[in-house]
Biopython code that builds the backbone (N, CA, C, O; Angstrom):
import numpy as np
from Bio.PDB.StructureBuilder import StructureBuilder

atoms = [
    (1, "LEU", "N", (-6.834, 6.481, 7.583)),
    (1, "LEU", "CA", (-7.629, 5.732, 8.543)),
    (1, "LEU", "C", (-8.661, 4.850, 7.848)),
    (1, "LEU", "O", (-8.981, 3.764, 8.331)),
    (2, "ALA", "N", (-9.182, 5.318, 6.711)),
    (2, "ALA", "CA", (-10.185, 4.532, 5.990)),
    (2, "ALA", "C", (-9.603, 3.193, 5.540)),
    (2, "ALA", "O", (-10.278, 2.165, 5.595)),
    (3, "ILE", "N", (-8.359, 3.213, 5.101)),
    (3, "ILE", "CA", (-7.719, 1.970, 4.667)),
    (3, "ILE", "C", (-7.591, 1.019, 5.846)),
    (3, "ILE", "O", (-7.895, -0.167, 5.720)),
    (4, "GLY", "N", (-7.148, 1.519, 6.979)),
    (4, "GLY", "CA", (-7.042, 0.691, 8.182)),
    (4, "GLY", "C", (-8.386, 0.117, 8.583)),
    (4, "GLY", "O", (-8.484, -1.051, 8.961)),
    (5, "LYS", "N", (-9.421, 0.938, 8.500)),
    (5, "LYS", "CA", (-10.774, 0.478, 8.858)),
    (5, "LYS", "C", (-11.229, -0.655, 7.943)),
    (5, "LYS", "O", (-11.827, -1.632, 8.396)),
    (6, "HIS", "N", (-10.938, -0.513, 6.653)),
    (6, "HIS", "CA", (-11.340, -1.565, 5.707)),
    (6, "HIS", "C", (-10.537, -2.850, 5.920)),
    (6, "HIS", "O", (-11.092, -3.945, 5.831)),
    (7, "LEU", "N", (-9.257, -2.730, 6.195)),
    (7, "LEU", "CA", (-8.456, -3.927, 6.488)),
    (7, "LEU", "C", (-8.974, -4.614, 7.748)),
    (7, "LEU", "O", (-9.102, -5.838, 7.793)),
    (8, "HIS", "N", (-9.265, -3.821, 8.757)),
    (8, "HIS", "CA", (-9.801, -4.356, 10.012)),
    (8, "HIS", "C", (-11.128, -5.076, 9.750)),
    (8, "HIS", "O", (-11.336, -6.198, 10.210)),
    (9, "ALA", "N", (-12.017, -4.419, 9.009)),
    (9, "ALA", "CA", (-13.331, -5.003, 8.723)),
    (9, "ALA", "C", (-13.207, -6.295, 7.923)),
    (9, "ALA", "O", (-13.952, -7.246, 8.165)),
    (10, "ALA", "N", (-12.278, -6.339, 6.979)),
    (10, "ALA", "CA", (-12.087, -7.551, 6.179)),
    (10, "ALA", "C", (-11.644, -8.708, 7.059)),
    (10, "ALA", "O", (-12.137, -9.827, 6.913)),
    (11, "TYR", "N", (-10.713, -8.443, 7.976)),
    (11, "TYR", "CA", (-10.252, -9.513, 8.854)),
    (11, "TYR", "C", (-11.370, -9.974, 9.793)),
    (11, "TYR", "O", (-11.559, -11.174, 9.993)),
    (12, "VAL", "N", (-12.095, -9.038, 10.358)),
    (12, "VAL", "CA", (-13.182, -9.394, 11.280)),
    (12, "VAL", "C", (-14.246, -10.223, 10.544)),
    (12, "VAL", "O", (-14.771, -11.186, 11.102)),
    (13, "ALA", "N", (-14.561, -9.858, 9.310)),
    (13, "ALA", "CA", (-15.530, -10.631, 8.526)),
    (13, "ALA", "C", (-15.021, -12.046, 8.271)),
    (13, "ALA", "O", (-15.795, -13.003, 8.312)),
    (14, "ALA", "N", (-13.726, -12.181, 8.008)),
    (14, "ALA", "CA", (-13.139, -13.509, 7.805)),
    (14, "ALA", "C", (-13.290, -14.349, 9.064)),
    (14, "ALA", "O", (-13.668, -15.518, 8.991)),
    (15, "GLU", "N", (-12.997, -13.762, 10.214)),
    (15, "GLU", "CA", (-13.150, -14.481, 11.486)),
    (15, "GLU", "C", (-14.594, -14.894, 11.721)),
    (15, "GLU", "O", (-14.862, -16.021, 12.138)),
    (16, "LYS", "N", (-15.517, -13.992, 11.457)),
    (16, "LYS", "CA", (-16.942, -14.291, 11.678)),
    (16, "LYS", "C", (-17.388, -15.456, 10.803)),
    (16, "LYS", "O", (-18.158, -16.306, 11.250)),
    (17, "ALA", "N", (-16.912, -15.504, 9.557)),
    (17, "ALA", "CA", (-17.268, -16.613, 8.671)),
    (17, "ALA", "C", (-16.752, -17.933, 9.240)),
    (17, "ALA", "O", (-17.475, -18.929, 9.261)),
    (18, "LEU", "N", (-15.498, -17.937, 9.703)),
    (18, "LEU", "CA", (-14.930, -19.156, 10.278)),
    (18, "LEU", "C", (-15.651, -19.547, 11.569)),
    (18, "LEU", "O", (-15.866, -20.732, 11.825)),
    (19, "GLU", "N", (-16.021, -18.566, 12.374)),
    (19, "GLU", "CA", (-16.774, -18.846, 13.603)),
    (19, "GLU", "C", (-18.085, -19.555, 13.276)),
    (19, "GLU", "O", (-18.425, -20.559, 13.903)),
    (20, "ARG", "N", (-18.820, -19.032, 12.294)),
    (20, "ARG", "CA", (-20.124, -19.631, 11.943)),
    (20, "ARG", "C", (-19.963, -21.058, 11.443)),
    (20, "ARG", "O", (-20.763, -21.931, 11.778)),
    (21, "ILE", "N", (-18.935, -21.294, 10.647)),
    (21, "ILE", "CA", (-18.710, -22.655, 10.140)),
    (21, "ILE", "C", (-18.362, -23.594, 11.290)),
    (21, "ILE", "O", (-18.933, -24.678, 11.402)),
    (22, "LEU", "N", (-17.429, -23.182, 12.140)),
    (22, "LEU", "CA", (-17.033, -24.039, 13.270)),
    (22, "LEU", "C", (-18.209, -24.295, 14.215)),
    (22, "LEU", "O", (-18.396, -25.419, 14.679)),
    (23, "GLU", "N", (-18.982, -23.284, 14.495)),
    (23, "GLU", "CA", (-20.139, -23.442, 15.385)),
    (23, "GLU", "C", (-21.148, -24.411, 14.771)),
    (23, "GLU", "O", (-21.688, -25.274, 15.463)),
    (24, "THR", "N", (-21.396, -24.267, 13.482)),
    (24, "THR", "CA", (-22.380, -25.105, 12.804)),
    (24, "THR", "C", (-21.928, -26.555, 12.689)),
    (24, "THR", "O", (-22.711, -27.471, 12.942)),
    (25, "ILE", "N", (-20.690, -26.767, 12.315)),
    (25, "ILE", "CA", (-20.220, -28.130, 12.057)),
    (25, "ILE", "C", (-19.627, -28.786, 13.299)),
    (25, "ILE", "O", (-19.962, -29.924, 13.624)),
    (26, "ASP", "N", (-18.751, -28.071, 13.988)),
    (26, "ASP", "CA", (-18.087, -28.648, 15.165)),
    (26, "ASP", "C", (-18.941, -28.522, 16.421)),
    (26, "ASP", "O", (-18.766, -29.272, 17.381)),
    (27, "GLY", "N", (-19.864, -27.567, 16.403)),
    (27, "GLY", "CA", (-20.695, -27.337, 17.579)),
    (27, "GLY", "C", (-20.023, -26.482, 18.638)),
    (27, "GLY", "O", (-20.552, -26.311, 19.737)),
    (28, "LYS", "N", (-18.850, -25.944, 18.305)),
    (28, "LYS", "CA", (-18.144, -25.096, 19.270)),
    (28, "LYS", "C", (-17.148, -24.208, 18.547)),
    (28, "LYS", "O", (-16.729, -24.484, 17.423)),
    (29, "VAL", "N", (-16.786, -23.141, 19.228)),
    (29, "VAL", "CA", (-15.791, -22.193, 18.746)),
    (29, "VAL", "C", (-14.749, -22.065, 19.848)),
    (29, "VAL", "O", (-15.107, -21.989, 21.024)),
    (30, "PRO", "N", (-13.466, -22.039, 19.493)),
    (30, "PRO", "CA", (-12.447, -21.899, 20.537)),
    (30, "PRO", "C", (-12.643, -20.617, 21.345)),
    (30, "PRO", "O", (-13.251, -19.657, 20.871)),
    (31, "GLY", "N", (-12.134, -20.619, 22.538)),
    (31, "GLY", "CA", (-12.202, -19.435, 23.390)),
    (31, "GLY", "C", (-10.860, -19.203, 24.049)),
    (31, "GLY", "O", (-9.854, -19.803, 23.669)),
    (32, "GLY", "N", (-10.854, -18.342, 25.023)),
    (32, "GLY", "CA", (-9.654, -18.110, 25.798)),
    (32, "GLY", "C", (-8.846, -16.923, 25.335)),
    (32, "GLY", "O", (-9.220, -16.233, 24.386)),
    (33, "PRO", "N", (-7.730, -16.684, 26.011)),
    (33, "PRO", "CA", (-6.915, -15.499, 25.727)),
    (33, "PRO", "C", (-6.268, -15.505, 24.340)),
    (33, "PRO", "O", (-5.958, -14.440, 23.806)),
    (34, "SER", "N", (-6.063, -16.658, 23.761)),
    (34, "SER", "CA", (-5.477, -16.757, 22.412)),
    (34, "SER", "C", (-6.563, -17.089, 21.391)),
    (34, "SER", "O", (-6.316, -17.782, 20.404)),
    (35, "TYR", "N", (-7.754, -16.586, 21.644)),
    (35, "TYR", "CA", (-8.926, -16.912, 20.847)),
    (35, "TYR", "C", (-8.699, -16.759, 19.342)),
    (35, "TYR", "O", (-9.004, -17.673, 18.577)),
    (36, "HIS", "N", (-8.170, -15.622, 18.916)),
    (36, "HIS", "CA", (-8.061, -15.346, 17.479)),
    (36, "HIS", "C", (-7.154, -16.357, 16.783)),
    (36, "HIS", "O", (-7.483, -16.860, 15.709)),
    (37, "ARG", "N", (-6.038, -16.644, 17.388)),
    (37, "ARG", "CA", (-5.102, -17.630, 16.821)),
    (37, "ARG", "C", (-5.710, -19.028, 16.893)),
    (37, "ARG", "O", (-5.590, -19.807, 15.947)),
    (38, "ALA", "N", (-6.361, -19.350, 18.007)),
    (38, "ALA", "CA", (-6.989, -20.665, 18.176)),
    (38, "ALA", "C", (-8.085, -20.886, 17.135)),
    (38, "ALA", "O", (-8.267, -22.004, 16.653)),
    (39, "LEU", "N", (-8.802, -19.843, 16.792)),
    (39, "LEU", "CA", (-9.851, -19.941, 15.775)),
    (39, "LEU", "C", (-9.250, -20.338, 14.428)),
    (39, "LEU", "O", (-9.764, -21.228, 13.749)),
    (40, "LEU", "N", (-8.169, -19.679, 14.051)),
    (40, "LEU", "CA", (-7.521, -20.005, 12.777)),
    (40, "LEU", "C", (-6.989, -21.433, 12.776)),
    (40, "LEU", "O", (-7.145, -22.159, 11.794)),
    (41, "LEU", "N", (-6.363, -21.830, 13.875)),
    (41, "LEU", "CA", (-5.820, -23.191, 13.960)),
    (41, "LEU", "C", (-6.930, -24.242, 13.933)),
    (41, "LEU", "O", (-6.781, -25.287, 13.301)),
    (42, "ALA", "N", (-8.032, -23.968, 14.614)),
    (42, "ALA", "CA", (-9.170, -24.903, 14.595)),
    (42, "ALA", "C", (-9.720, -25.059, 13.181)),
    (42, "ALA", "O", (-10.076, -26.162, 12.767)),
    (43, "ALA", "N", (-9.789, -23.959, 12.447)),
    (43, "ALA", "CA", (-10.308, -24.021, 11.078)),
    (43, "ALA", "C", (-9.374, -24.794, 10.150)),
    (43, "ALA", "O", (-9.821, -25.347, 9.145)),
    (44, "ALA", "N", (-8.092, -24.838, 10.474)),
    (44, "ALA", "CA", (-7.126, -25.545, 9.636)),
    (44, "ALA", "C", (-6.893, -26.981, 10.072)),
    (44, "ALA", "O", (-6.145, -27.714, 9.425)),
    (45, "THR", "N", (-7.525, -27.386, 11.158)),
    (45, "THR", "CA", (-7.329, -28.732, 11.701)),
    (45, "THR", "C", (-8.536, -29.609, 11.381)),
    (45, "THR", "O", (-9.668, -29.238, 11.692)),
    (46, "PRO", "N", (-8.309, -30.770, 10.764)),
    (46, "PRO", "CA", (-9.436, -31.665, 10.497)),
    (46, "PRO", "C", (-9.977, -32.261, 11.794)),
    (46, "PRO", "O", (-9.246, -32.405, 12.774)),
    (47, "VAL", "N", (-11.243, -32.601, 11.791)),
    (47, "VAL", "CA", (-11.855, -33.294, 12.918)),
    (47, "VAL", "C", (-12.257, -34.665, 12.395)),
    (47, "VAL", "O", (-13.178, -34.799, 11.589)),
    (48, "GLU", "N", (-11.544, -35.678, 12.870)),
    (48, "GLU", "CA", (-11.747, -37.031, 12.366)),
    (48, "GLU", "C", (-13.214, -37.448, 12.455)),
    (48, "GLU", "O", (-13.864, -37.302, 13.490)),
    (49, "GLY", "N", (-13.703, -37.962, 11.350)),
    (49, "GLY", "CA", (-15.074, -38.431, 11.272)),
    (49, "GLY", "C", (-16.097, -37.314, 11.135)),
    (49, "GLY", "O", (-17.296, -37.577, 11.035)),
    (50, "LEU", "N", (-15.631, -36.067, 11.129)),
    (50, "LEU", "CA", (-16.577, -34.944, 11.057)),
    (50, "LEU", "C", (-16.319, -34.046, 9.851)),
    (50, "LEU", "O", (-17.224, -33.758, 9.068)),
    (51, "ARG", "N", (-15.060, -33.606, 9.714)),
    (51, "ARG", "CA", (-14.778, -32.687, 8.610)),
    (51, "ARG", "C", (-13.280, -32.636, 8.302)),
    (51, "ARG", "O", (-12.432, -32.961, 9.132)),
    (52, "ARG", "N", (-13.002, -32.216, 7.079)),
    (52, "ARG", "CA", (-11.634, -31.941, 6.660)),
    (52, "ARG", "C", (-11.290, -30.524, 7.106)),
    (52, "ARG", "O", (-12.161, -29.818, 7.615)),
    (53, "PRO", "N", (-10.044, -30.089, 6.930)),
    (53, "PRO", "CA", (-9.727, -28.693, 7.267)),
    (53, "PRO", "C", (-10.575, -27.732, 6.436)),
    (53, "PRO", "O", (-10.850, -27.989, 5.264)),
    (54, "ILE", "N", (-10.976, -26.653, 7.036)),
    (54, "ILE", "CA", (-11.764, -25.642, 6.329)),
    (54, "ILE", "C", (-10.836, -24.768, 5.491)),
    (54, "ILE", "O", (-11.160, -24.394, 4.364)),
    (55, "ILE", "N", (-9.672, -24.448, 6.065)),
    (55, "ILE", "CA", (-8.695, -23.612, 5.376)),
    (55, "ILE", "C", (-7.320, -24.266, 5.463)),
    (55, "ILE", "O", (-7.074, -25.116, 6.319)),
    (56, "SER", "N", (-6.442, -23.862, 4.577)),
    (56, "SER", "CA", (-5.091, -24.426, 4.525)),
    (56, "SER", "C", (-4.163, -23.756, 5.536)),
    (56, "SER", "O", (-4.443, -22.666, 6.037)),
    (57, "ALA", "N", (-3.068, -24.427, 5.818)),
    (57, "ALA", "CA", (-2.045, -23.865, 6.708)),
    (57, "ALA", "C", (-1.443, -22.595, 6.098)),
    (57, "ALA", "O", (-1.123, -21.653, 6.823)),
    (58, "ALA", "N", (-1.288, -22.567, 4.786)),
    (58, "ALA", "CA", (-0.752, -21.369, 4.122)),
    (58, "ALA", "C", (-1.688, -20.180, 4.330)),
    (58, "ALA", "O", (-1.233, -19.056, 4.544)),
    (59, "LEU", "N", (-2.982, -20.429, 4.268)),
    (59, "LEU", "CA", (-3.934, -19.347, 4.484)),
    (59, "LEU", "C", (-3.906, -18.890, 5.944)),
    (59, "LEU", "O", (-4.038, -17.699, 6.225)),
    (60, "VAL", "N", (-3.736, -19.825, 6.862)),
    (60, "VAL", "CA", (-3.607, -19.456, 8.280)),
    (60, "VAL", "C", (-2.431, -18.501, 8.456)),
    (60, "VAL", "O", (-2.527, -17.519, 9.191)),
    (61, "SER", "N", (-1.340, -18.788, 7.790)),
    (61, "SER", "CA", (-0.150, -17.945, 7.882)),
    (61, "SER", "C", (-0.456, -16.517, 7.437)),
    (61, "SER", "O", (-0.090, -15.563, 8.124)),
    (62, "ASP", "N", (-1.112, -16.366, 6.316)),
    (62, "ASP", "CA", (-1.440, -15.031, 5.810)),
    (62, "ASP", "C", (-2.497, -14.341, 6.684)),
    (62, "ASP", "O", (-2.400, -13.141, 6.945)),
    (63, "LEU", "N", (-3.489, -15.090, 7.127)),
    (63, "LEU", "CA", (-4.497, -14.500, 8.011)),
    (63, "LEU", "C", (-3.879, -14.067, 9.335)),
    (63, "LEU", "O", (-4.324, -13.088, 9.934)),
    (64, "THR", "N", (-2.863, -14.783, 9.795)),
    (64, "THR", "CA", (-2.175, -14.406, 11.029)),
    (64, "THR", "C", (-1.488, -13.049, 10.869)),
    (64, "THR", "O", (-1.458, -12.253, 11.808)),
    (65, "LEU", "N", (-0.942, -12.786, 9.696)),
    (65, "LEU", "CA", (-0.348, -11.471, 9.438)),
    (65, "LEU", "C", (-1.412, -10.377, 9.462)),
    (65, "LEU", "O", (-1.177, -9.291, 9.992)),
    (66, "LEU", "N", (-2.572, -10.660, 8.893)),
    (66, "LEU", "CA", (-3.667, -9.683, 8.941)),
    (66, "LEU", "C", (-4.187, -9.517, 10.368)),
    (66, "LEU", "O", (-4.582, -8.420, 10.764)),
    (67, "LEU", "N", (-4.187, -10.590, 11.129)),
    (67, "LEU", "CA", (-4.577, -10.514, 12.540)),
    (67, "LEU", "C", (-3.636, -9.581, 13.291)),
    (67, "LEU", "O", (-4.078, -8.774, 14.109)),
    (68, "ALA", "N", (-2.353, -9.688, 13.016)),
    (68, "ALA", "CA", (-1.381, -8.815, 13.679)),
    (68, "ALA", "C", (-1.654, -7.355, 13.333)),
    (68, "ALA", "O", (-1.572, -6.487, 14.202)),
    (69, "PHE", "N", (-1.980, -7.079, 12.064)),
    (69, "PHE", "CA", (-2.318, -5.708, 11.697)),
    (69, "PHE", "C", (-3.590, -5.263, 12.402)),
    (69, "PHE", "O", (-3.680, -4.123, 12.857)),
    (70, "ARG", "N", (-4.579, -6.156, 12.497)),
    (70, "ARG", "CA", (-5.821, -5.836, 13.190)),
    (70, "ARG", "C", (-5.520, -5.382, 14.611)),
    (70, "ARG", "O", (-6.091, -4.408, 15.101)),
    (71, "HIS", "N", (-4.622, -6.099, 15.258)),
    (71, "HIS", "CA", (-4.255, -5.758, 16.632)),
    (71, "HIS", "C", (-3.607, -4.369, 16.694)),
    (71, "HIS", "O", (-3.954, -3.553, 17.548)),
    (72, "VAL", "N", (-2.679, -4.116, 15.795)),
    (72, "VAL", "CA", (-2.012, -2.807, 15.756)),
    (72, "VAL", "C", (-3.046, -1.710, 15.503)),
    (72, "VAL", "O", (-3.033, -0.676, 16.171)),
    (73, "TYR", "N", (-3.936, -1.935, 14.545)),
    (73, "TYR", "CA", (-4.949, -0.936, 14.203)),
    (73, "TYR", "C", (-5.847, -0.634, 15.400)),
    (73, "TYR", "O", (-6.130, 0.527, 15.695)),
    (74, "ARG", "N", (-6.289, -1.678, 16.080)),
    (74, "ARG", "CA", (-7.201, -1.483, 17.222)),
    (74, "ARG", "C", (-6.536, -0.758, 18.379)),
    (74, "ARG", "O", (-7.214, -0.105, 19.172)),
    (75, "HIS", "N", (-5.230, -0.862, 18.484)),
    (75, "HIS", "CA", (-4.540, -0.279, 19.628)),
    (75, "HIS", "C", (-3.660, 0.912, 19.259)),
    (75, "HIS", "O", (-2.823, 1.330, 20.059)),
    (76, "ALA", "N", (-3.838, 1.461, 18.065)),
    (76, "ALA", "CA", (-3.025, 2.600, 17.630)),
    (76, "ALA", "C", (-3.489, 3.909, 18.282)),
    (76, "ALA", "O", (-2.723, 4.870, 18.354)),
    (77, "TYR", "N", (-4.719, 3.948, 18.748)),
    (77, "TYR", "CA", (-5.256, 5.127, 19.434)),
    (77, "TYR", "C", (-5.049, 6.405, 18.629)),
    (77, "TYR", "O", (-4.552, 7.409, 19.140)),
    (78, "GLY", "N", (-5.442, 6.343, 17.355)),
    (78, "GLY", "CA", (-5.393, 7.529, 16.520)),
    (78, "GLY", "C", (-4.057, 7.791, 15.852)),
    (78, "GLY", "O", (-3.929, 8.764, 15.109)),
    (79, "ARG", "N", (-3.067, 6.959, 16.090)),
    (79, "ARG", "CA", (-1.745, 7.151, 15.476)),
    (79, "ARG", "C", (-1.580, 6.197, 14.296)),
    (79, "ARG", "O", (-0.623, 5.424, 14.242)),
    (80, "PHE", "N", (-2.496, 6.257, 13.374)),
    (80, "PHE", "CA", (-2.463, 5.354, 12.221)),
    (80, "PHE", "C", (-1.229, 5.631, 11.378)),
    (80, "PHE", "O", (-0.884, 6.786, 11.130)),
    (81, "ASP", "N", (-0.572, 4.580, 10.943)),
    (81, "ASP", "CA", (0.655, 4.694, 10.159)),
    (81, "ASP", "C", (0.462, 3.959, 8.829)),
    (81, "ASP", "O", (0.423, 2.730, 8.788)),
    (82, "MET", "N", (0.344, 4.720, 7.759)),
    (82, "MET", "CA", (0.128, 4.125, 6.439)),
    (82, "MET", "C", (1.294, 3.231, 6.030)),
    (82, "MET", "O", (1.106, 2.272, 5.281)),
    (83, "GLU", "N", (2.488, 3.536, 6.512)),
    (83, "GLU", "CA", (3.656, 2.691, 6.203)),
    (83, "GLU", "C", (3.436, 1.263, 6.685)),
    (83, "GLU", "O", (3.830, 0.312, 6.009)),
    (84, "ARG", "N", (2.806, 1.104, 7.855)),
    (84, "ARG", "CA", (2.546, -0.235, 8.391)),
    (84, "ARG", "C", (1.349, -0.878, 7.716)),
    (84, "ARG", "O", (1.275, -2.102, 7.614)),
    (85, "ALA", "N", (0.415, -0.065, 7.257)),
    (85, "ALA", "CA", (-0.793, -0.601, 6.629)),
    (85, "ALA", "C", (-0.551, -1.052, 5.199)),
    (85, "ALA", "O", (-1.154, -2.027, 4.751)),
    (86, "SER", "N", (0.308, -0.369, 4.484)),
    (86, "SER", "CA", (0.502, -0.595, 3.061)),
    (86, "SER", "C", (0.746, -2.052, 2.670)),
    (86, "SER", "O", (0.073, -2.532, 1.758)),
    (87, "PRO", "N", (1.666, -2.784, 3.301)),
    (87, "PRO", "CA", (1.870, -4.176, 2.902)),
    (87, "PRO", "C", (0.631, -5.047, 3.134)),
    (87, "PRO", "O", (0.436, -6.057, 2.458)),
    (88, "ASN", "N", (-0.193, -4.646, 4.086)),
    (88, "ASN", "CA", (-1.386, -5.421, 4.393)),
    (88, "ASN", "C", (-2.491, -5.239, 3.367)),
    (88, "ASN", "O", (-3.371, -6.090, 3.238)),
    (89, "VAL", "N", (-2.448, -4.134, 2.640)),
    (89, "VAL", "CA", (-3.433, -3.923, 1.573)),
    (89, "VAL", "C", (-3.249, -4.999, 0.500)),
    (89, "VAL", "O", (-4.211, -5.652, 0.095)),
    (90, "ALA", "N", (-2.019, -5.175, 0.049)),
    (90, "ALA", "CA", (-1.741, -6.204, -0.963)),
    (90, "ALA", "C", (-2.019, -7.598, -0.417)),
    (90, "ALA", "O", (-2.550, -8.455, -1.123)),
    (91, "LEU", "N", (-1.659, -7.818, 0.833)),
    (91, "LEU", "CA", (-1.907, -9.124, 1.450)),
    (91, "LEU", "C", (-3.401, -9.427, 1.517)),
    (91, "LEU", "O", (-3.828, -10.530, 1.175)),
    (92, "ALA", "N", (-4.186, -8.466, 1.951)),
    (92, "ALA", "CA", (-5.635, -8.666, 2.031)),
    (92, "ALA", "C", (-6.239, -8.885, 0.652)),
    (92, "ALA", "O", (-7.172, -9.673, 0.493)),
    (93, "ALA", "N", (-5.705, -8.185, -0.345)),
    (93, "ALA", "CA", (-6.233, -8.308, -1.707)),
    (93, "ALA", "C", (-6.083, -9.719, -2.260)),
    (93, "ALA", "O", (-6.862, -10.132, -3.120)),
    (94, "THR", "N", (-5.095, -10.461, -1.779)),
    (94, "THR", "CA", (-4.935, -11.845, -2.234)),
    (94, "THR", "C", (-5.510, -12.844, -1.226)),
    (94, "THR", "O", (-6.025, -13.892, -1.614)),
    (95, "THR", "N", (-5.423, -12.524, 0.047)),
    (95, "THR", "CA", (-5.833, -13.464, 1.094)),
    (95, "THR", "C", (-7.345, -13.623, 1.193)),
    (95, "THR", "O", (-7.843, -14.743, 1.303)),
    (96, "ILE", "N", (-8.068, -12.530, 1.156)),
    (96, "ILE", "CA", (-9.527, -12.611, 1.313)),
    (96, "ILE", "C", (-10.170, -13.393, 0.159)),
    (96, "ILE", "O", (-11.037, -14.226, 0.422)),
    (97, "PRO", "N", (-9.790, -13.167, -1.096)),
    (97, "PRO", "CA", (-10.341, -14.022, -2.157)),
    (97, "PRO", "C", (-9.959, -15.496, -1.994)),
    (97, "PRO", "O", (-10.763, -16.379, -2.293)),
    (98, "ARG", "N", (-8.732, -15.768, -1.518)),
    (98, "ARG", "CA", (-8.336, -17.163, -1.274)),
    (98, "ARG", "C", (-9.194, -17.771, -0.167)),
    (98, "ARG", "O", (-9.570, -18.941, -0.243)),
    (99, "LEU", "N", (-9.500, -16.995, 0.842)),
    (99, "LEU", "CA", (-10.376, -17.486, 1.907)),
    (99, "LEU", "C", (-11.726, -17.892, 1.322)),
    (99, "LEU", "O", (-12.249, -18.962, 1.632)),
    (100, "ARG", "N", (-12.276, -17.042, 0.486)),
    (100, "ARG", "CA", (-13.561, -17.367, -0.149)),
    (100, "ARG", "C", (-13.455, -18.655, -0.958)),
    (100, "ARG", "O", (-14.344, -19.505, -0.894)),
    (101, "GLU", "N", (-12.364, -18.801, -1.723)),
    (101, "GLU", "CA", (-12.170, -20.011, -2.527)),
    (101, "GLU", "C", (-12.073, -21.254, -1.652)),
    (101, "GLU", "O", (-12.662, -22.288, -1.968)),
    (102, "GLU", "N", (-11.335, -21.155, -0.561)),
    (102, "GLU", "CA", (-11.159, -22.322, 0.312)),
    (102, "GLU", "C", (-12.450, -22.672, 1.053)),
    (102, "GLU", "O", (-12.753, -23.849, 1.247)),
    (103, "ILE", "N", (-13.203, -21.666, 1.465)),
    (103, "ILE", "CA", (-14.489, -21.942, 2.120)),
    (103, "ILE", "C", (-15.464, -22.541, 1.114)),
    (103, "ILE", "O", (-16.230, -23.445, 1.447)),
    (104, "THR", "N", (-15.435, -22.036, -0.114)),
    (104, "THR", "CA", (-16.306, -22.592, -1.165)),
    (104, "THR", "C", (-15.946, -24.048, -1.441)),
    (104, "THR", "O", (-16.835, -24.888, -1.580)),
    (105, "ALA", "N", (-14.657, -24.354, -1.522)),
    (105, "ALA", "CA", (-14.217, -25.738, -1.743)),
    (105, "ALA", "C", (-14.645, -26.622, -0.571)),
    (105, "ALA", "O", (-15.058, -27.764, -0.767)),
    (106, "PHE", "N", (-14.546, -26.092, 0.636)),
    (106, "PHE", "CA", (-14.975, -26.841, 1.817)),
    (106, "PHE", "C", (-16.486, -27.130, 1.737)),
    (106, "PHE", "O", (-16.919, -28.262, 1.955)),
    (107, "ALA", "N", (-17.266, -26.114, 1.429)),
    (107, "ALA", "CA", (-18.722, -26.293, 1.313)),
    (107, "ALA", "C", (-19.061, -27.305, 0.225)),
    (107, "ALA", "O", (-19.946, -28.144, 0.397)),
    (108, "THR", "N", (-18.354, -27.218, -0.887)),
    (108, "THR", "CA", (-18.578, -28.155, -1.982)),
    (108, "THR", "C", (-18.262, -29.583, -1.548)),
    (108, "THR", "O", (-18.952, -30.520, -1.949)),
    (109, "SER", "N", (-17.221, -29.754, -0.727)),
    (109, "SER", "CA", (-16.861, -31.092, -0.246)),
    (109, "SER", "C", (-17.950, -31.685, 0.656)),
    (109, "SER", "O", (-18.031, -32.900, 0.835)),
    (110, "LEU", "N", (-18.774, -30.813, 1.212)),
    (110, "LEU", "CA", (-19.900, -31.257, 2.042)),
    (110, "LEU", "C", (-21.170, -31.448, 1.228)),
    (110, "LEU", "O", (-22.208, -31.845, 1.757)),
    (111, "GLY", "N", (-21.075, -31.160, -0.073)),
    (111, "GLY", "CA", (-22.240, -31.293, -0.935)),
    (111, "GLY", "C", (-23.146, -30.077, -0.898)),
    (111, "GLY", "O", (-24.314, -30.149, -1.280)),
    (112, "LEU", "N", (-22.599, -28.950, -0.432)),
    (112, "LEU", "CA", (-23.389, -27.717, -0.372)),
    (112, "LEU", "C", (-23.069, -26.855, -1.581)),
    (112, "LEU", "O", (-21.904, -26.645, -1.919)),
    (113, "ALA", "N", (-24.093, -26.368, -2.213)),
    (113, "ALA", "CA", (-23.905, -25.489, -3.371)),
    (113, "ALA", "C", (-23.525, -24.104, -2.870)),
    (113, "ALA", "O", (-24.211, -23.544, -2.015)),
    (114, "PRO", "N", (-22.437, -23.546, -3.394)),
    (114, "PRO", "CA", (-22.056, -22.186, -2.965)),
    (114, "PRO", "C", (-23.051, -21.148, -3.461)),
    (114, "PRO", "O", (-23.674, -21.309, -4.511)),
    (115, "ARG", "N", (-23.186, -20.080, -2.683)),
    (115, "ARG", "CA", (-24.034, -18.960, -3.095)),
    (115, "ARG", "C", (-23.256, -18.073, -4.037)),
    (115, "ARG", "O", (-22.029, -17.987, -3.975)),
    (116, "ALA", "N", (-23.992, -17.417, -4.908)),
    (116, "ALA", "CA", (-23.345, -16.498, -5.866)),
    (116, "ALA", "C", (-22.891, -15.242, -5.177)),
    (116, "ALA", "O", (-22.327, -14.355, -5.818)),
]
sb = StructureBuilder()
sb.init_structure("model")
sb.init_model(0)
sb.init_chain("A")
sb.init_seg("    ")
for serial, (resi, resn, name, xyz) in enumerate(atoms, 1):
    if name == "N":
        sb.init_residue(resn, " ", resi, " ")
    sb.init_atom(name, np.array(xyz, "f"), 0.0, 1.0, " ", f" {name:<3s}", serial, name[0])
structure = sb.get_structure()
């Protein structure tokens, strides 16, 4: 269960980071029943005259897989299955650092110095 909790927390933190960026720059965050997917797509879509994409389409693809695990984890109701979690551990280990790199590159493109 601890592994599932950490995977869940990593994905939620990734979403929160994207929410803050979209709110700050775009002035809005997507909503609605497909909120989680819409958030990822909004972050990967440039806004003409405002900003380039925050994250790549490839990263959206990997984050979508982690989103699917997040959904399974939240609705497992105590029936955690390490077999289903295992592939997501490796995925998160590569995806979350890539997210940081892409957000840092985005911030740098805006002339913002990344924090250590």
